[in-house]
N, CA, C and O of each residue as an XYZ file, in Angstrom:
404
protein
N       8.484     -1.486     -2.812
C       9.285     -0.517     -3.556
C       7.544      0.002     -4.046
O       6.907     -0.576     -4.927
N       7.146      0.919     -3.429
C       5.741      2.235     -4.269
C       6.030      2.462     -5.532
O       5.244      2.192     -6.440
N       6.924      2.864     -5.669
C       7.296      4.065     -7.154
C       9.135      4.212     -6.750
O       9.763      4.193     -5.691
N       9.471      4.340     -8.011
C      11.041      5.148     -7.731
C      10.904      6.730     -8.974
O      11.620      6.824     -9.970
N      10.045      7.591     -8.651
C      10.029      8.277     -9.392
C      11.369      9.556    -10.185
O      11.422     10.237    -11.210
N      12.151      9.338     -9.129
C      13.238     10.395     -9.383
C      13.890     10.039    -10.786
O      13.702     10.710    -11.801
N      14.335      9.398    -10.747
C      15.024      8.295    -11.881
C      14.486      8.341    -13.260
O      15.159      8.604    -14.257
N      13.032      8.025    -13.238
C      12.584      8.074    -14.318
C      11.587      9.609    -14.770
O      11.221     10.087    -15.843
N      11.457      9.922    -13.632
C      10.772     11.598    -14.260
C       9.840     11.104    -14.117
O       9.188     11.228    -15.154
N       9.194     10.436    -13.224
C       7.658     10.313    -13.167
C       6.684     11.200    -12.356
O       7.065     12.061    -11.564
N       5.622     10.961    -12.579
C       4.480     12.026    -11.767
C       4.538     12.183    -10.357
O       3.894     13.088     -9.826
N       5.203     11.441     -9.725
C       5.323     12.235     -8.005
C       6.329     12.929     -8.101
O       6.277     13.860     -7.297
N       7.339     12.924     -8.778
C       8.480     14.092     -8.965
C       8.331     15.385     -9.684
O       8.862     16.459     -9.399
N       7.559     15.120    -10.619
C       7.445     16.081    -11.623
C       6.155     16.835    -11.613
O       6.027     18.050    -11.762
N       5.256     15.985    -11.425
C       3.895     16.449    -11.121
C       3.144     17.456    -10.103
O       3.801     17.826     -9.130
N       2.175     17.802    -10.210
C       1.617     18.913     -9.084
C       0.363     17.963     -8.797
O       0.226     16.830     -9.258
N      -0.708     18.770     -7.778
C      -1.692     18.461     -7.562
C      -1.730     17.060     -6.845
O      -0.792     16.560     -6.224
N      -3.317     16.366     -7.091
C      -3.506     15.031     -6.687
C      -2.782     14.248     -7.195
O      -2.631     14.476     -8.395
N      -2.115     13.191     -6.730
C      -1.312     11.988     -7.401
C      -1.639     10.853     -6.767
O      -1.821     10.902     -5.551
N      -1.741      9.940     -7.289
C      -1.629      8.207     -6.684
C      -0.853      7.377     -7.119
O      -0.505      7.308     -8.298
N      -0.451      6.571     -6.130
C       0.091      5.375     -6.865
C      -0.250      3.914     -6.312
O      -0.255      3.660     -5.108
N      -0.499      3.101     -7.182
C      -1.366      1.955     -6.672
C      -0.972      0.615     -6.830
O      -0.734      0.347     -8.007
N      -0.798     -0.474     -5.912
C       0.163     -0.997     -6.265
C      -0.885     -2.600     -5.458
O      -1.173     -2.633     -4.262
N      -1.236     -3.634     -6.379
C      -2.288     -4.779     -6.135
C      -1.232     -5.876     -5.307
O      -0.307     -6.437     -5.894
N      -1.434     -6.011     -4.337
C      -0.968     -6.971     -3.607
C      -1.877     -8.662     -3.346
O      -3.039     -8.683     -2.939
N      -1.148     -9.846     -3.641
C      -1.740    -11.347     -3.458
C      -1.643    -11.619     -2.388
O      -0.616    -11.152     -1.897
N      -2.324    -12.267     -1.622
C      -1.962    -12.933     -0.401
C      -1.147    -14.231     -0.661
O      -1.456    -14.855     -1.677
N      -0.218    -14.687      0.064
C       0.142    -16.069     -0.358
C      -0.433    -17.409     -0.178
O      -0.051    -18.495     -0.613
N      -1.404    -17.101      0.537
C      -2.569    -18.231      0.732
C      -3.847    -16.853      1.104
O      -3.794    -15.681      1.477
N      -5.104    -18.019      0.675
C      -6.258    -17.031      1.000
C      -6.434    -17.056      2.467
O      -5.773    -17.832      3.156
N      -7.725    -15.836      3.224
C      -8.227    -15.523      3.999
C      -9.231    -16.242      3.946
O      -9.713    -16.487      2.841
N      -9.936    -16.884      5.372
C     -11.265    -17.414      5.733
C     -12.268    -16.376      5.096
O     -13.198    -16.662      4.342
N     -11.859    -14.930      5.599
C     -12.629    -13.792      5.640
C     -11.606    -12.705      5.245
O     -10.385    -12.834      5.329
N     -12.362    -11.470      4.742
C     -11.908    -10.601      4.633
C     -10.866    -10.073      6.139
O     -11.336     -9.944      7.270
N      -9.289     -9.819      5.730
C      -8.607     -9.945      7.044
C      -8.902     -8.272      7.277
O      -9.613     -7.523      6.606
N      -8.106     -7.994      8.446
C      -7.753     -6.429      8.575
C      -6.426     -6.230      8.247
O      -5.450     -6.814      8.718
N      -6.458     -5.382      7.424
C      -4.807     -4.958      6.949
C      -4.539     -3.745      7.455
O      -5.429     -2.912      7.627
N      -2.916     -3.469      7.827
C      -2.584     -2.385      8.025
C      -1.557     -1.930      7.083
O      -0.750     -2.738      6.624
N      -1.540     -1.009      6.845
C      -0.335     -0.232      5.422
C       0.721      0.762      6.537
O       0.216      1.499      7.384
N       1.947      0.649      6.387
C       2.765      1.710      6.864
C       3.752      2.159      5.955
O       4.320      1.312      5.266
N       4.119      3.646      5.814
C       4.867      4.198      5.275
C       6.298      3.590      5.746
O       6.615      3.760      6.923
N       7.216      2.856      4.838
C       8.670      2.143      5.288
C       9.478      3.050      5.239
O      10.098      3.448      6.225
N       9.615      3.605      3.859
C      10.745      4.997      3.437
C      10.110      5.768      2.901
O       8.962      5.474      2.567
N      10.653      7.034      2.635
C      10.613      7.634      1.407
C      11.292      8.787      1.480
O      11.589      9.207      2.599
N      11.644      9.475      0.384
C      12.664     10.272     -0.273
C      11.974     11.642     -0.594
O      11.535     11.761     -1.738
N      11.850     12.519      0.132
C      11.117     13.782     -0.773
C      11.887     15.043     -0.563
O      12.587     15.331      0.408
N      11.668     15.679     -1.527
C      12.560     17.529     -2.131
C      11.773     17.918     -0.333
O      10.676     17.735      0.195
N      13.108     18.527      0.078
C      13.168     19.629      0.976
C      12.440     21.104      0.496
O      12.284     21.843      1.469
N      12.094     21.528     -0.438
C      12.033     22.691     -0.654
C      10.582     22.823     -1.077
O      10.145     23.855     -1.585
N       9.620     21.396     -0.775
C       8.336     21.653     -0.630
C       7.689     21.206      0.469
O       8.288     20.739      1.438
N       6.139     21.346      0.376
C       5.641     20.890      1.418
C       5.813     19.094      1.555
O       5.678     18.429      0.528
N       6.042     18.569      2.563
C       5.798     17.126      2.732
C       4.090     16.740      3.118
O       3.420     16.956      4.128
N       3.819     16.174      1.996
C       2.239     15.606      2.069
C       2.054     14.199      1.519
O       2.309     13.952      0.340
N       1.523     13.089      2.539
C       1.748     11.949      2.134
C       0.657     11.088      2.954
O       0.557     11.420      4.135
N      -0.290      9.894      2.462
C      -1.066      9.238      2.717
C      -1.242      8.021      2.206
O      -1.585      7.880      1.033
N      -0.966      6.682      3.271
C      -0.699      5.260      2.305
C      -2.137      4.547      2.974
O      -2.750      4.976      3.951
N      -2.253      4.132      2.692
C      -4.217      3.232      2.834
C      -4.272      1.575      1.982
O      -4.128      1.101      0.855
N      -4.447      1.332      2.780
C      -5.260     -0.330      1.983
C      -6.460     -0.221      1.162
O      -7.064      0.846      1.273
N      -6.819     -0.872      0.562
C      -8.060     -0.438     -0.210
C      -8.704     -1.419     -1.110
O      -8.037     -1.656     -2.117
N      -9.526     -1.882     -1.037
C      -9.964     -3.032     -1.875
C      -9.749     -4.158     -1.493
O      -9.528     -5.054     -2.308
N      -9.766     -4.444      0.232
C      -9.301     -5.399      0.727
C     -10.359     -6.846      0.475
O     -11.521     -6.790      0.877
N     -10.041     -7.609      0.056
C     -10.492     -9.014     -0.363
C      -9.903    -10.243      0.848
O      -9.406     -9.992      1.946
N     -10.139    -11.547      0.255
C     -10.080    -12.440      1.268
C      -8.545    -12.809      0.360
O      -7.574    -13.341      0.898
N      -8.596    -12.418     -1.021
C      -7.109    -12.834     -1.872
C      -6.014    -11.821     -1.701
O      -4.817    -12.096     -1.620
N      -6.522    -10.676     -1.657
C      -5.675     -9.339     -1.472
C      -5.950     -8.444     -1.398
O      -7.032     -8.335     -0.820
N      -5.382     -7.275     -1.807
C      -5.897     -5.683     -1.512
C      -4.827     -4.868     -2.626
O      -3.898     -5.239     -3.344
N      -5.607     -3.356     -2.300
C      -4.157     -2.218     -2.909
C      -3.580     -1.551     -1.950
O      -4.293     -0.948     -1.148
N      -2.192     -1.520     -1.835
C      -2.052     -0.514     -1.421
C      -1.834      0.763     -2.085
O      -0.967      0.776     -2.959
N      -2.616      2.102     -1.768
C      -2.676      3.511     -2.072
C      -1.925      4.328     -1.560
O      -2.239      4.728     -0.439
N      -0.634      4.876     -2.221
C      -0.023      6.249     -2.119
C      -0.644      7.312     -2.485
O      -0.789      7.592     -3.675
N      -1.128      8.101     -1.438
C      -1.609      9.774     -2.155
C      -0.873     10.926     -1.883
O      -0.484     11.115     -0.730
N      -0.608     11.775     -2.824
C       0.265     12.649     -2.270
C      -0.620     14.200     -3.011
O      -1.590     13.970     -3.733
N      -0.236     15.576     -2.784
C      -1.050     16.051     -3.397
C      -0.197     17.699     -3.390
O       0.962     17.731     -2.976
N      -0.809     18.871     -3.825
C      -0.269     20.126     -3.985
C       1.212     20.333     -4.646
O       1.376     19.868     -5.774
N       2.257     20.979     -4.033
C       3.455     20.862     -4.907
C       4.690     19.949     -4.540
O       5.865     20.045     -4.895
N       3.979     18.909     -3.611
C       5.193     17.718     -2.904
C       5.465     16.881     -4.012
O       4.679     16.309     -4.766
N       6.927     16.904     -3.989
C       7.685     16.121     -4.912
C       8.299     15.037     -4.203
O       8.925     15.327     -3.183
N       8.222     13.697     -4.604
C       8.336     12.732     -4.133
C       9.448     11.665     -4.958
O       9.288     11.153     -6.066
N      10.360     11.554     -4.229
C      11.560     10.752     -5.437
C      10.838      8.999     -5.284
O      10.566      8.197     -6.178
N      10.719      8.897     -3.989
C      10.416      7.356     -3.921
C       9.787      6.992     -2.662
O       9.951      7.690     -1.661
N       9.141      6.036     -2.655
C       8.402      5.621     -1.459
C       8.314      3.866     -1.354
O       7.974      3.065     -2.225
N       8.669      3.674     -0.232
C       8.616      2.191      0.239
C       7.164      1.914      1.665
O       6.851      2.631      2.615
N       6.677      0.733      1.244
C       5.876      0.486      2.102
C       5.347     -0.964      2.739
O       4.865     -1.787      1.961
N       5.434     -1.238      4.033
C       5.162     -2.285      4.425
C       3.583     -2.720      4.997
O       2.905     -1.707      5.171
N       3.053     -3.648      5.236
C       1.682     -4.582      5.537
C       2.175     -5.558      6.114
O       3.298     -6.061      6.079
N       0.975     -5.868      6.818
C       0.221     -6.501      7.423
C      -1.277     -7.210      7.916
O      -2.061     -6.634      8.671
N      -1.551     -8.837      7.219
C      -2.753     -8.998      7.425
C      -3.189     -9.892      8.121
O      -2.826    -11.025      7.805
N      -3.902     -9.780      9.040
C      -4.466    -10.656     10.196
C      -5.767    -11.417      9.642
O      -6.422    -10.794      8.806
N      -6.110    -12.400      9.928
C      -7.319    -13.065      9.918
C      -7.327    -14.552      9.906
O      -6.234    -14.888     10.362
N      -8.051    -15.645      9.595
C      -8.114    -16.546      9.822
C      -7.703    -17.326      8.565
O      -8.064    -16.917      7.461
N      -6.844    -18.610      8.716
C      -6.956    -19.226      7.240
C      -7.221    -20.487      7.402
O      -7.054    -20.811      8.578
N      -7.624    -21.497      6.610
C      -7.646    -22.783      6.571
C      -7.046    -23.658      6.931
O      -6.097    -23.466      6.171
N      -6.701    -24.710      7.599
C      -5.218    -25.484      7.884
C      -5.709    -26.661      8.197
O      -6.772    -26.736      8.813
N      -4.917    -27.912      7.771
C      -5.006    -29.266      7.874
C      -5.712    -29.702      9.238
O      -6.555    -30.598      9.272
N      -5.353    -29.091     10.195
C      -5.846    -29.129     11.731
C      -6.923    -28.470     12.278
O      -7.193    -28.193     13.446
N      -7.541    -28.246     11.150
C      -8.737    -26.921     11.587
C     -10.056    -27.939     12.006
O     -10.388    -28.607     11.027
N     -10.732    -28.166     12.998
C     -11.727    -29.277     13.225
C     -13.014    -28.132     12.315
O     -13.195    -26.916     12.238
N     -13.612    -29.255     11.813
C     -15.289    -28.878     10.895
C     -15.915    -28.934     12.392
O     -15.676    -29.684     13.338
N     -16.920    -27.711     12.211
C     -18.082    -27.530     13.139
C     -18.980    -28.472     13.240
O     -19.633    -28.909     12.292
N     -19.060    -28.834     14.388
C     -20.267    -30.420     14.263
C     -21.983    -29.692     14.179
O     -22.977    -30.395     13.999
N     -22.014    -28.697     14.291
C     -23.653    -28.012     14.852
C     -23.906    -27.532     13.212
O     -24.943    -26.952     12.891
């Protein structure tokens, strides 16, 4: 869950203009290099009386984690949102062979 602002009267539900929610994600094990990360909006609950605007991106990607950033703007009212993510890249493993060159 990225946020649930309806119950708490949070900024995504009551605010206007540019707003964002940022969640730090730590990988369960480190990647060898910066992985490729995809983020998808998995669930959202928006007020139907306002324009529905949203952007979900991955930022600050490193070998150890990244930030999921959810953005909205204007008069959009968002009660709650949930995102899913996938990171793809190489990891160290006991059966990896060391390069001999």
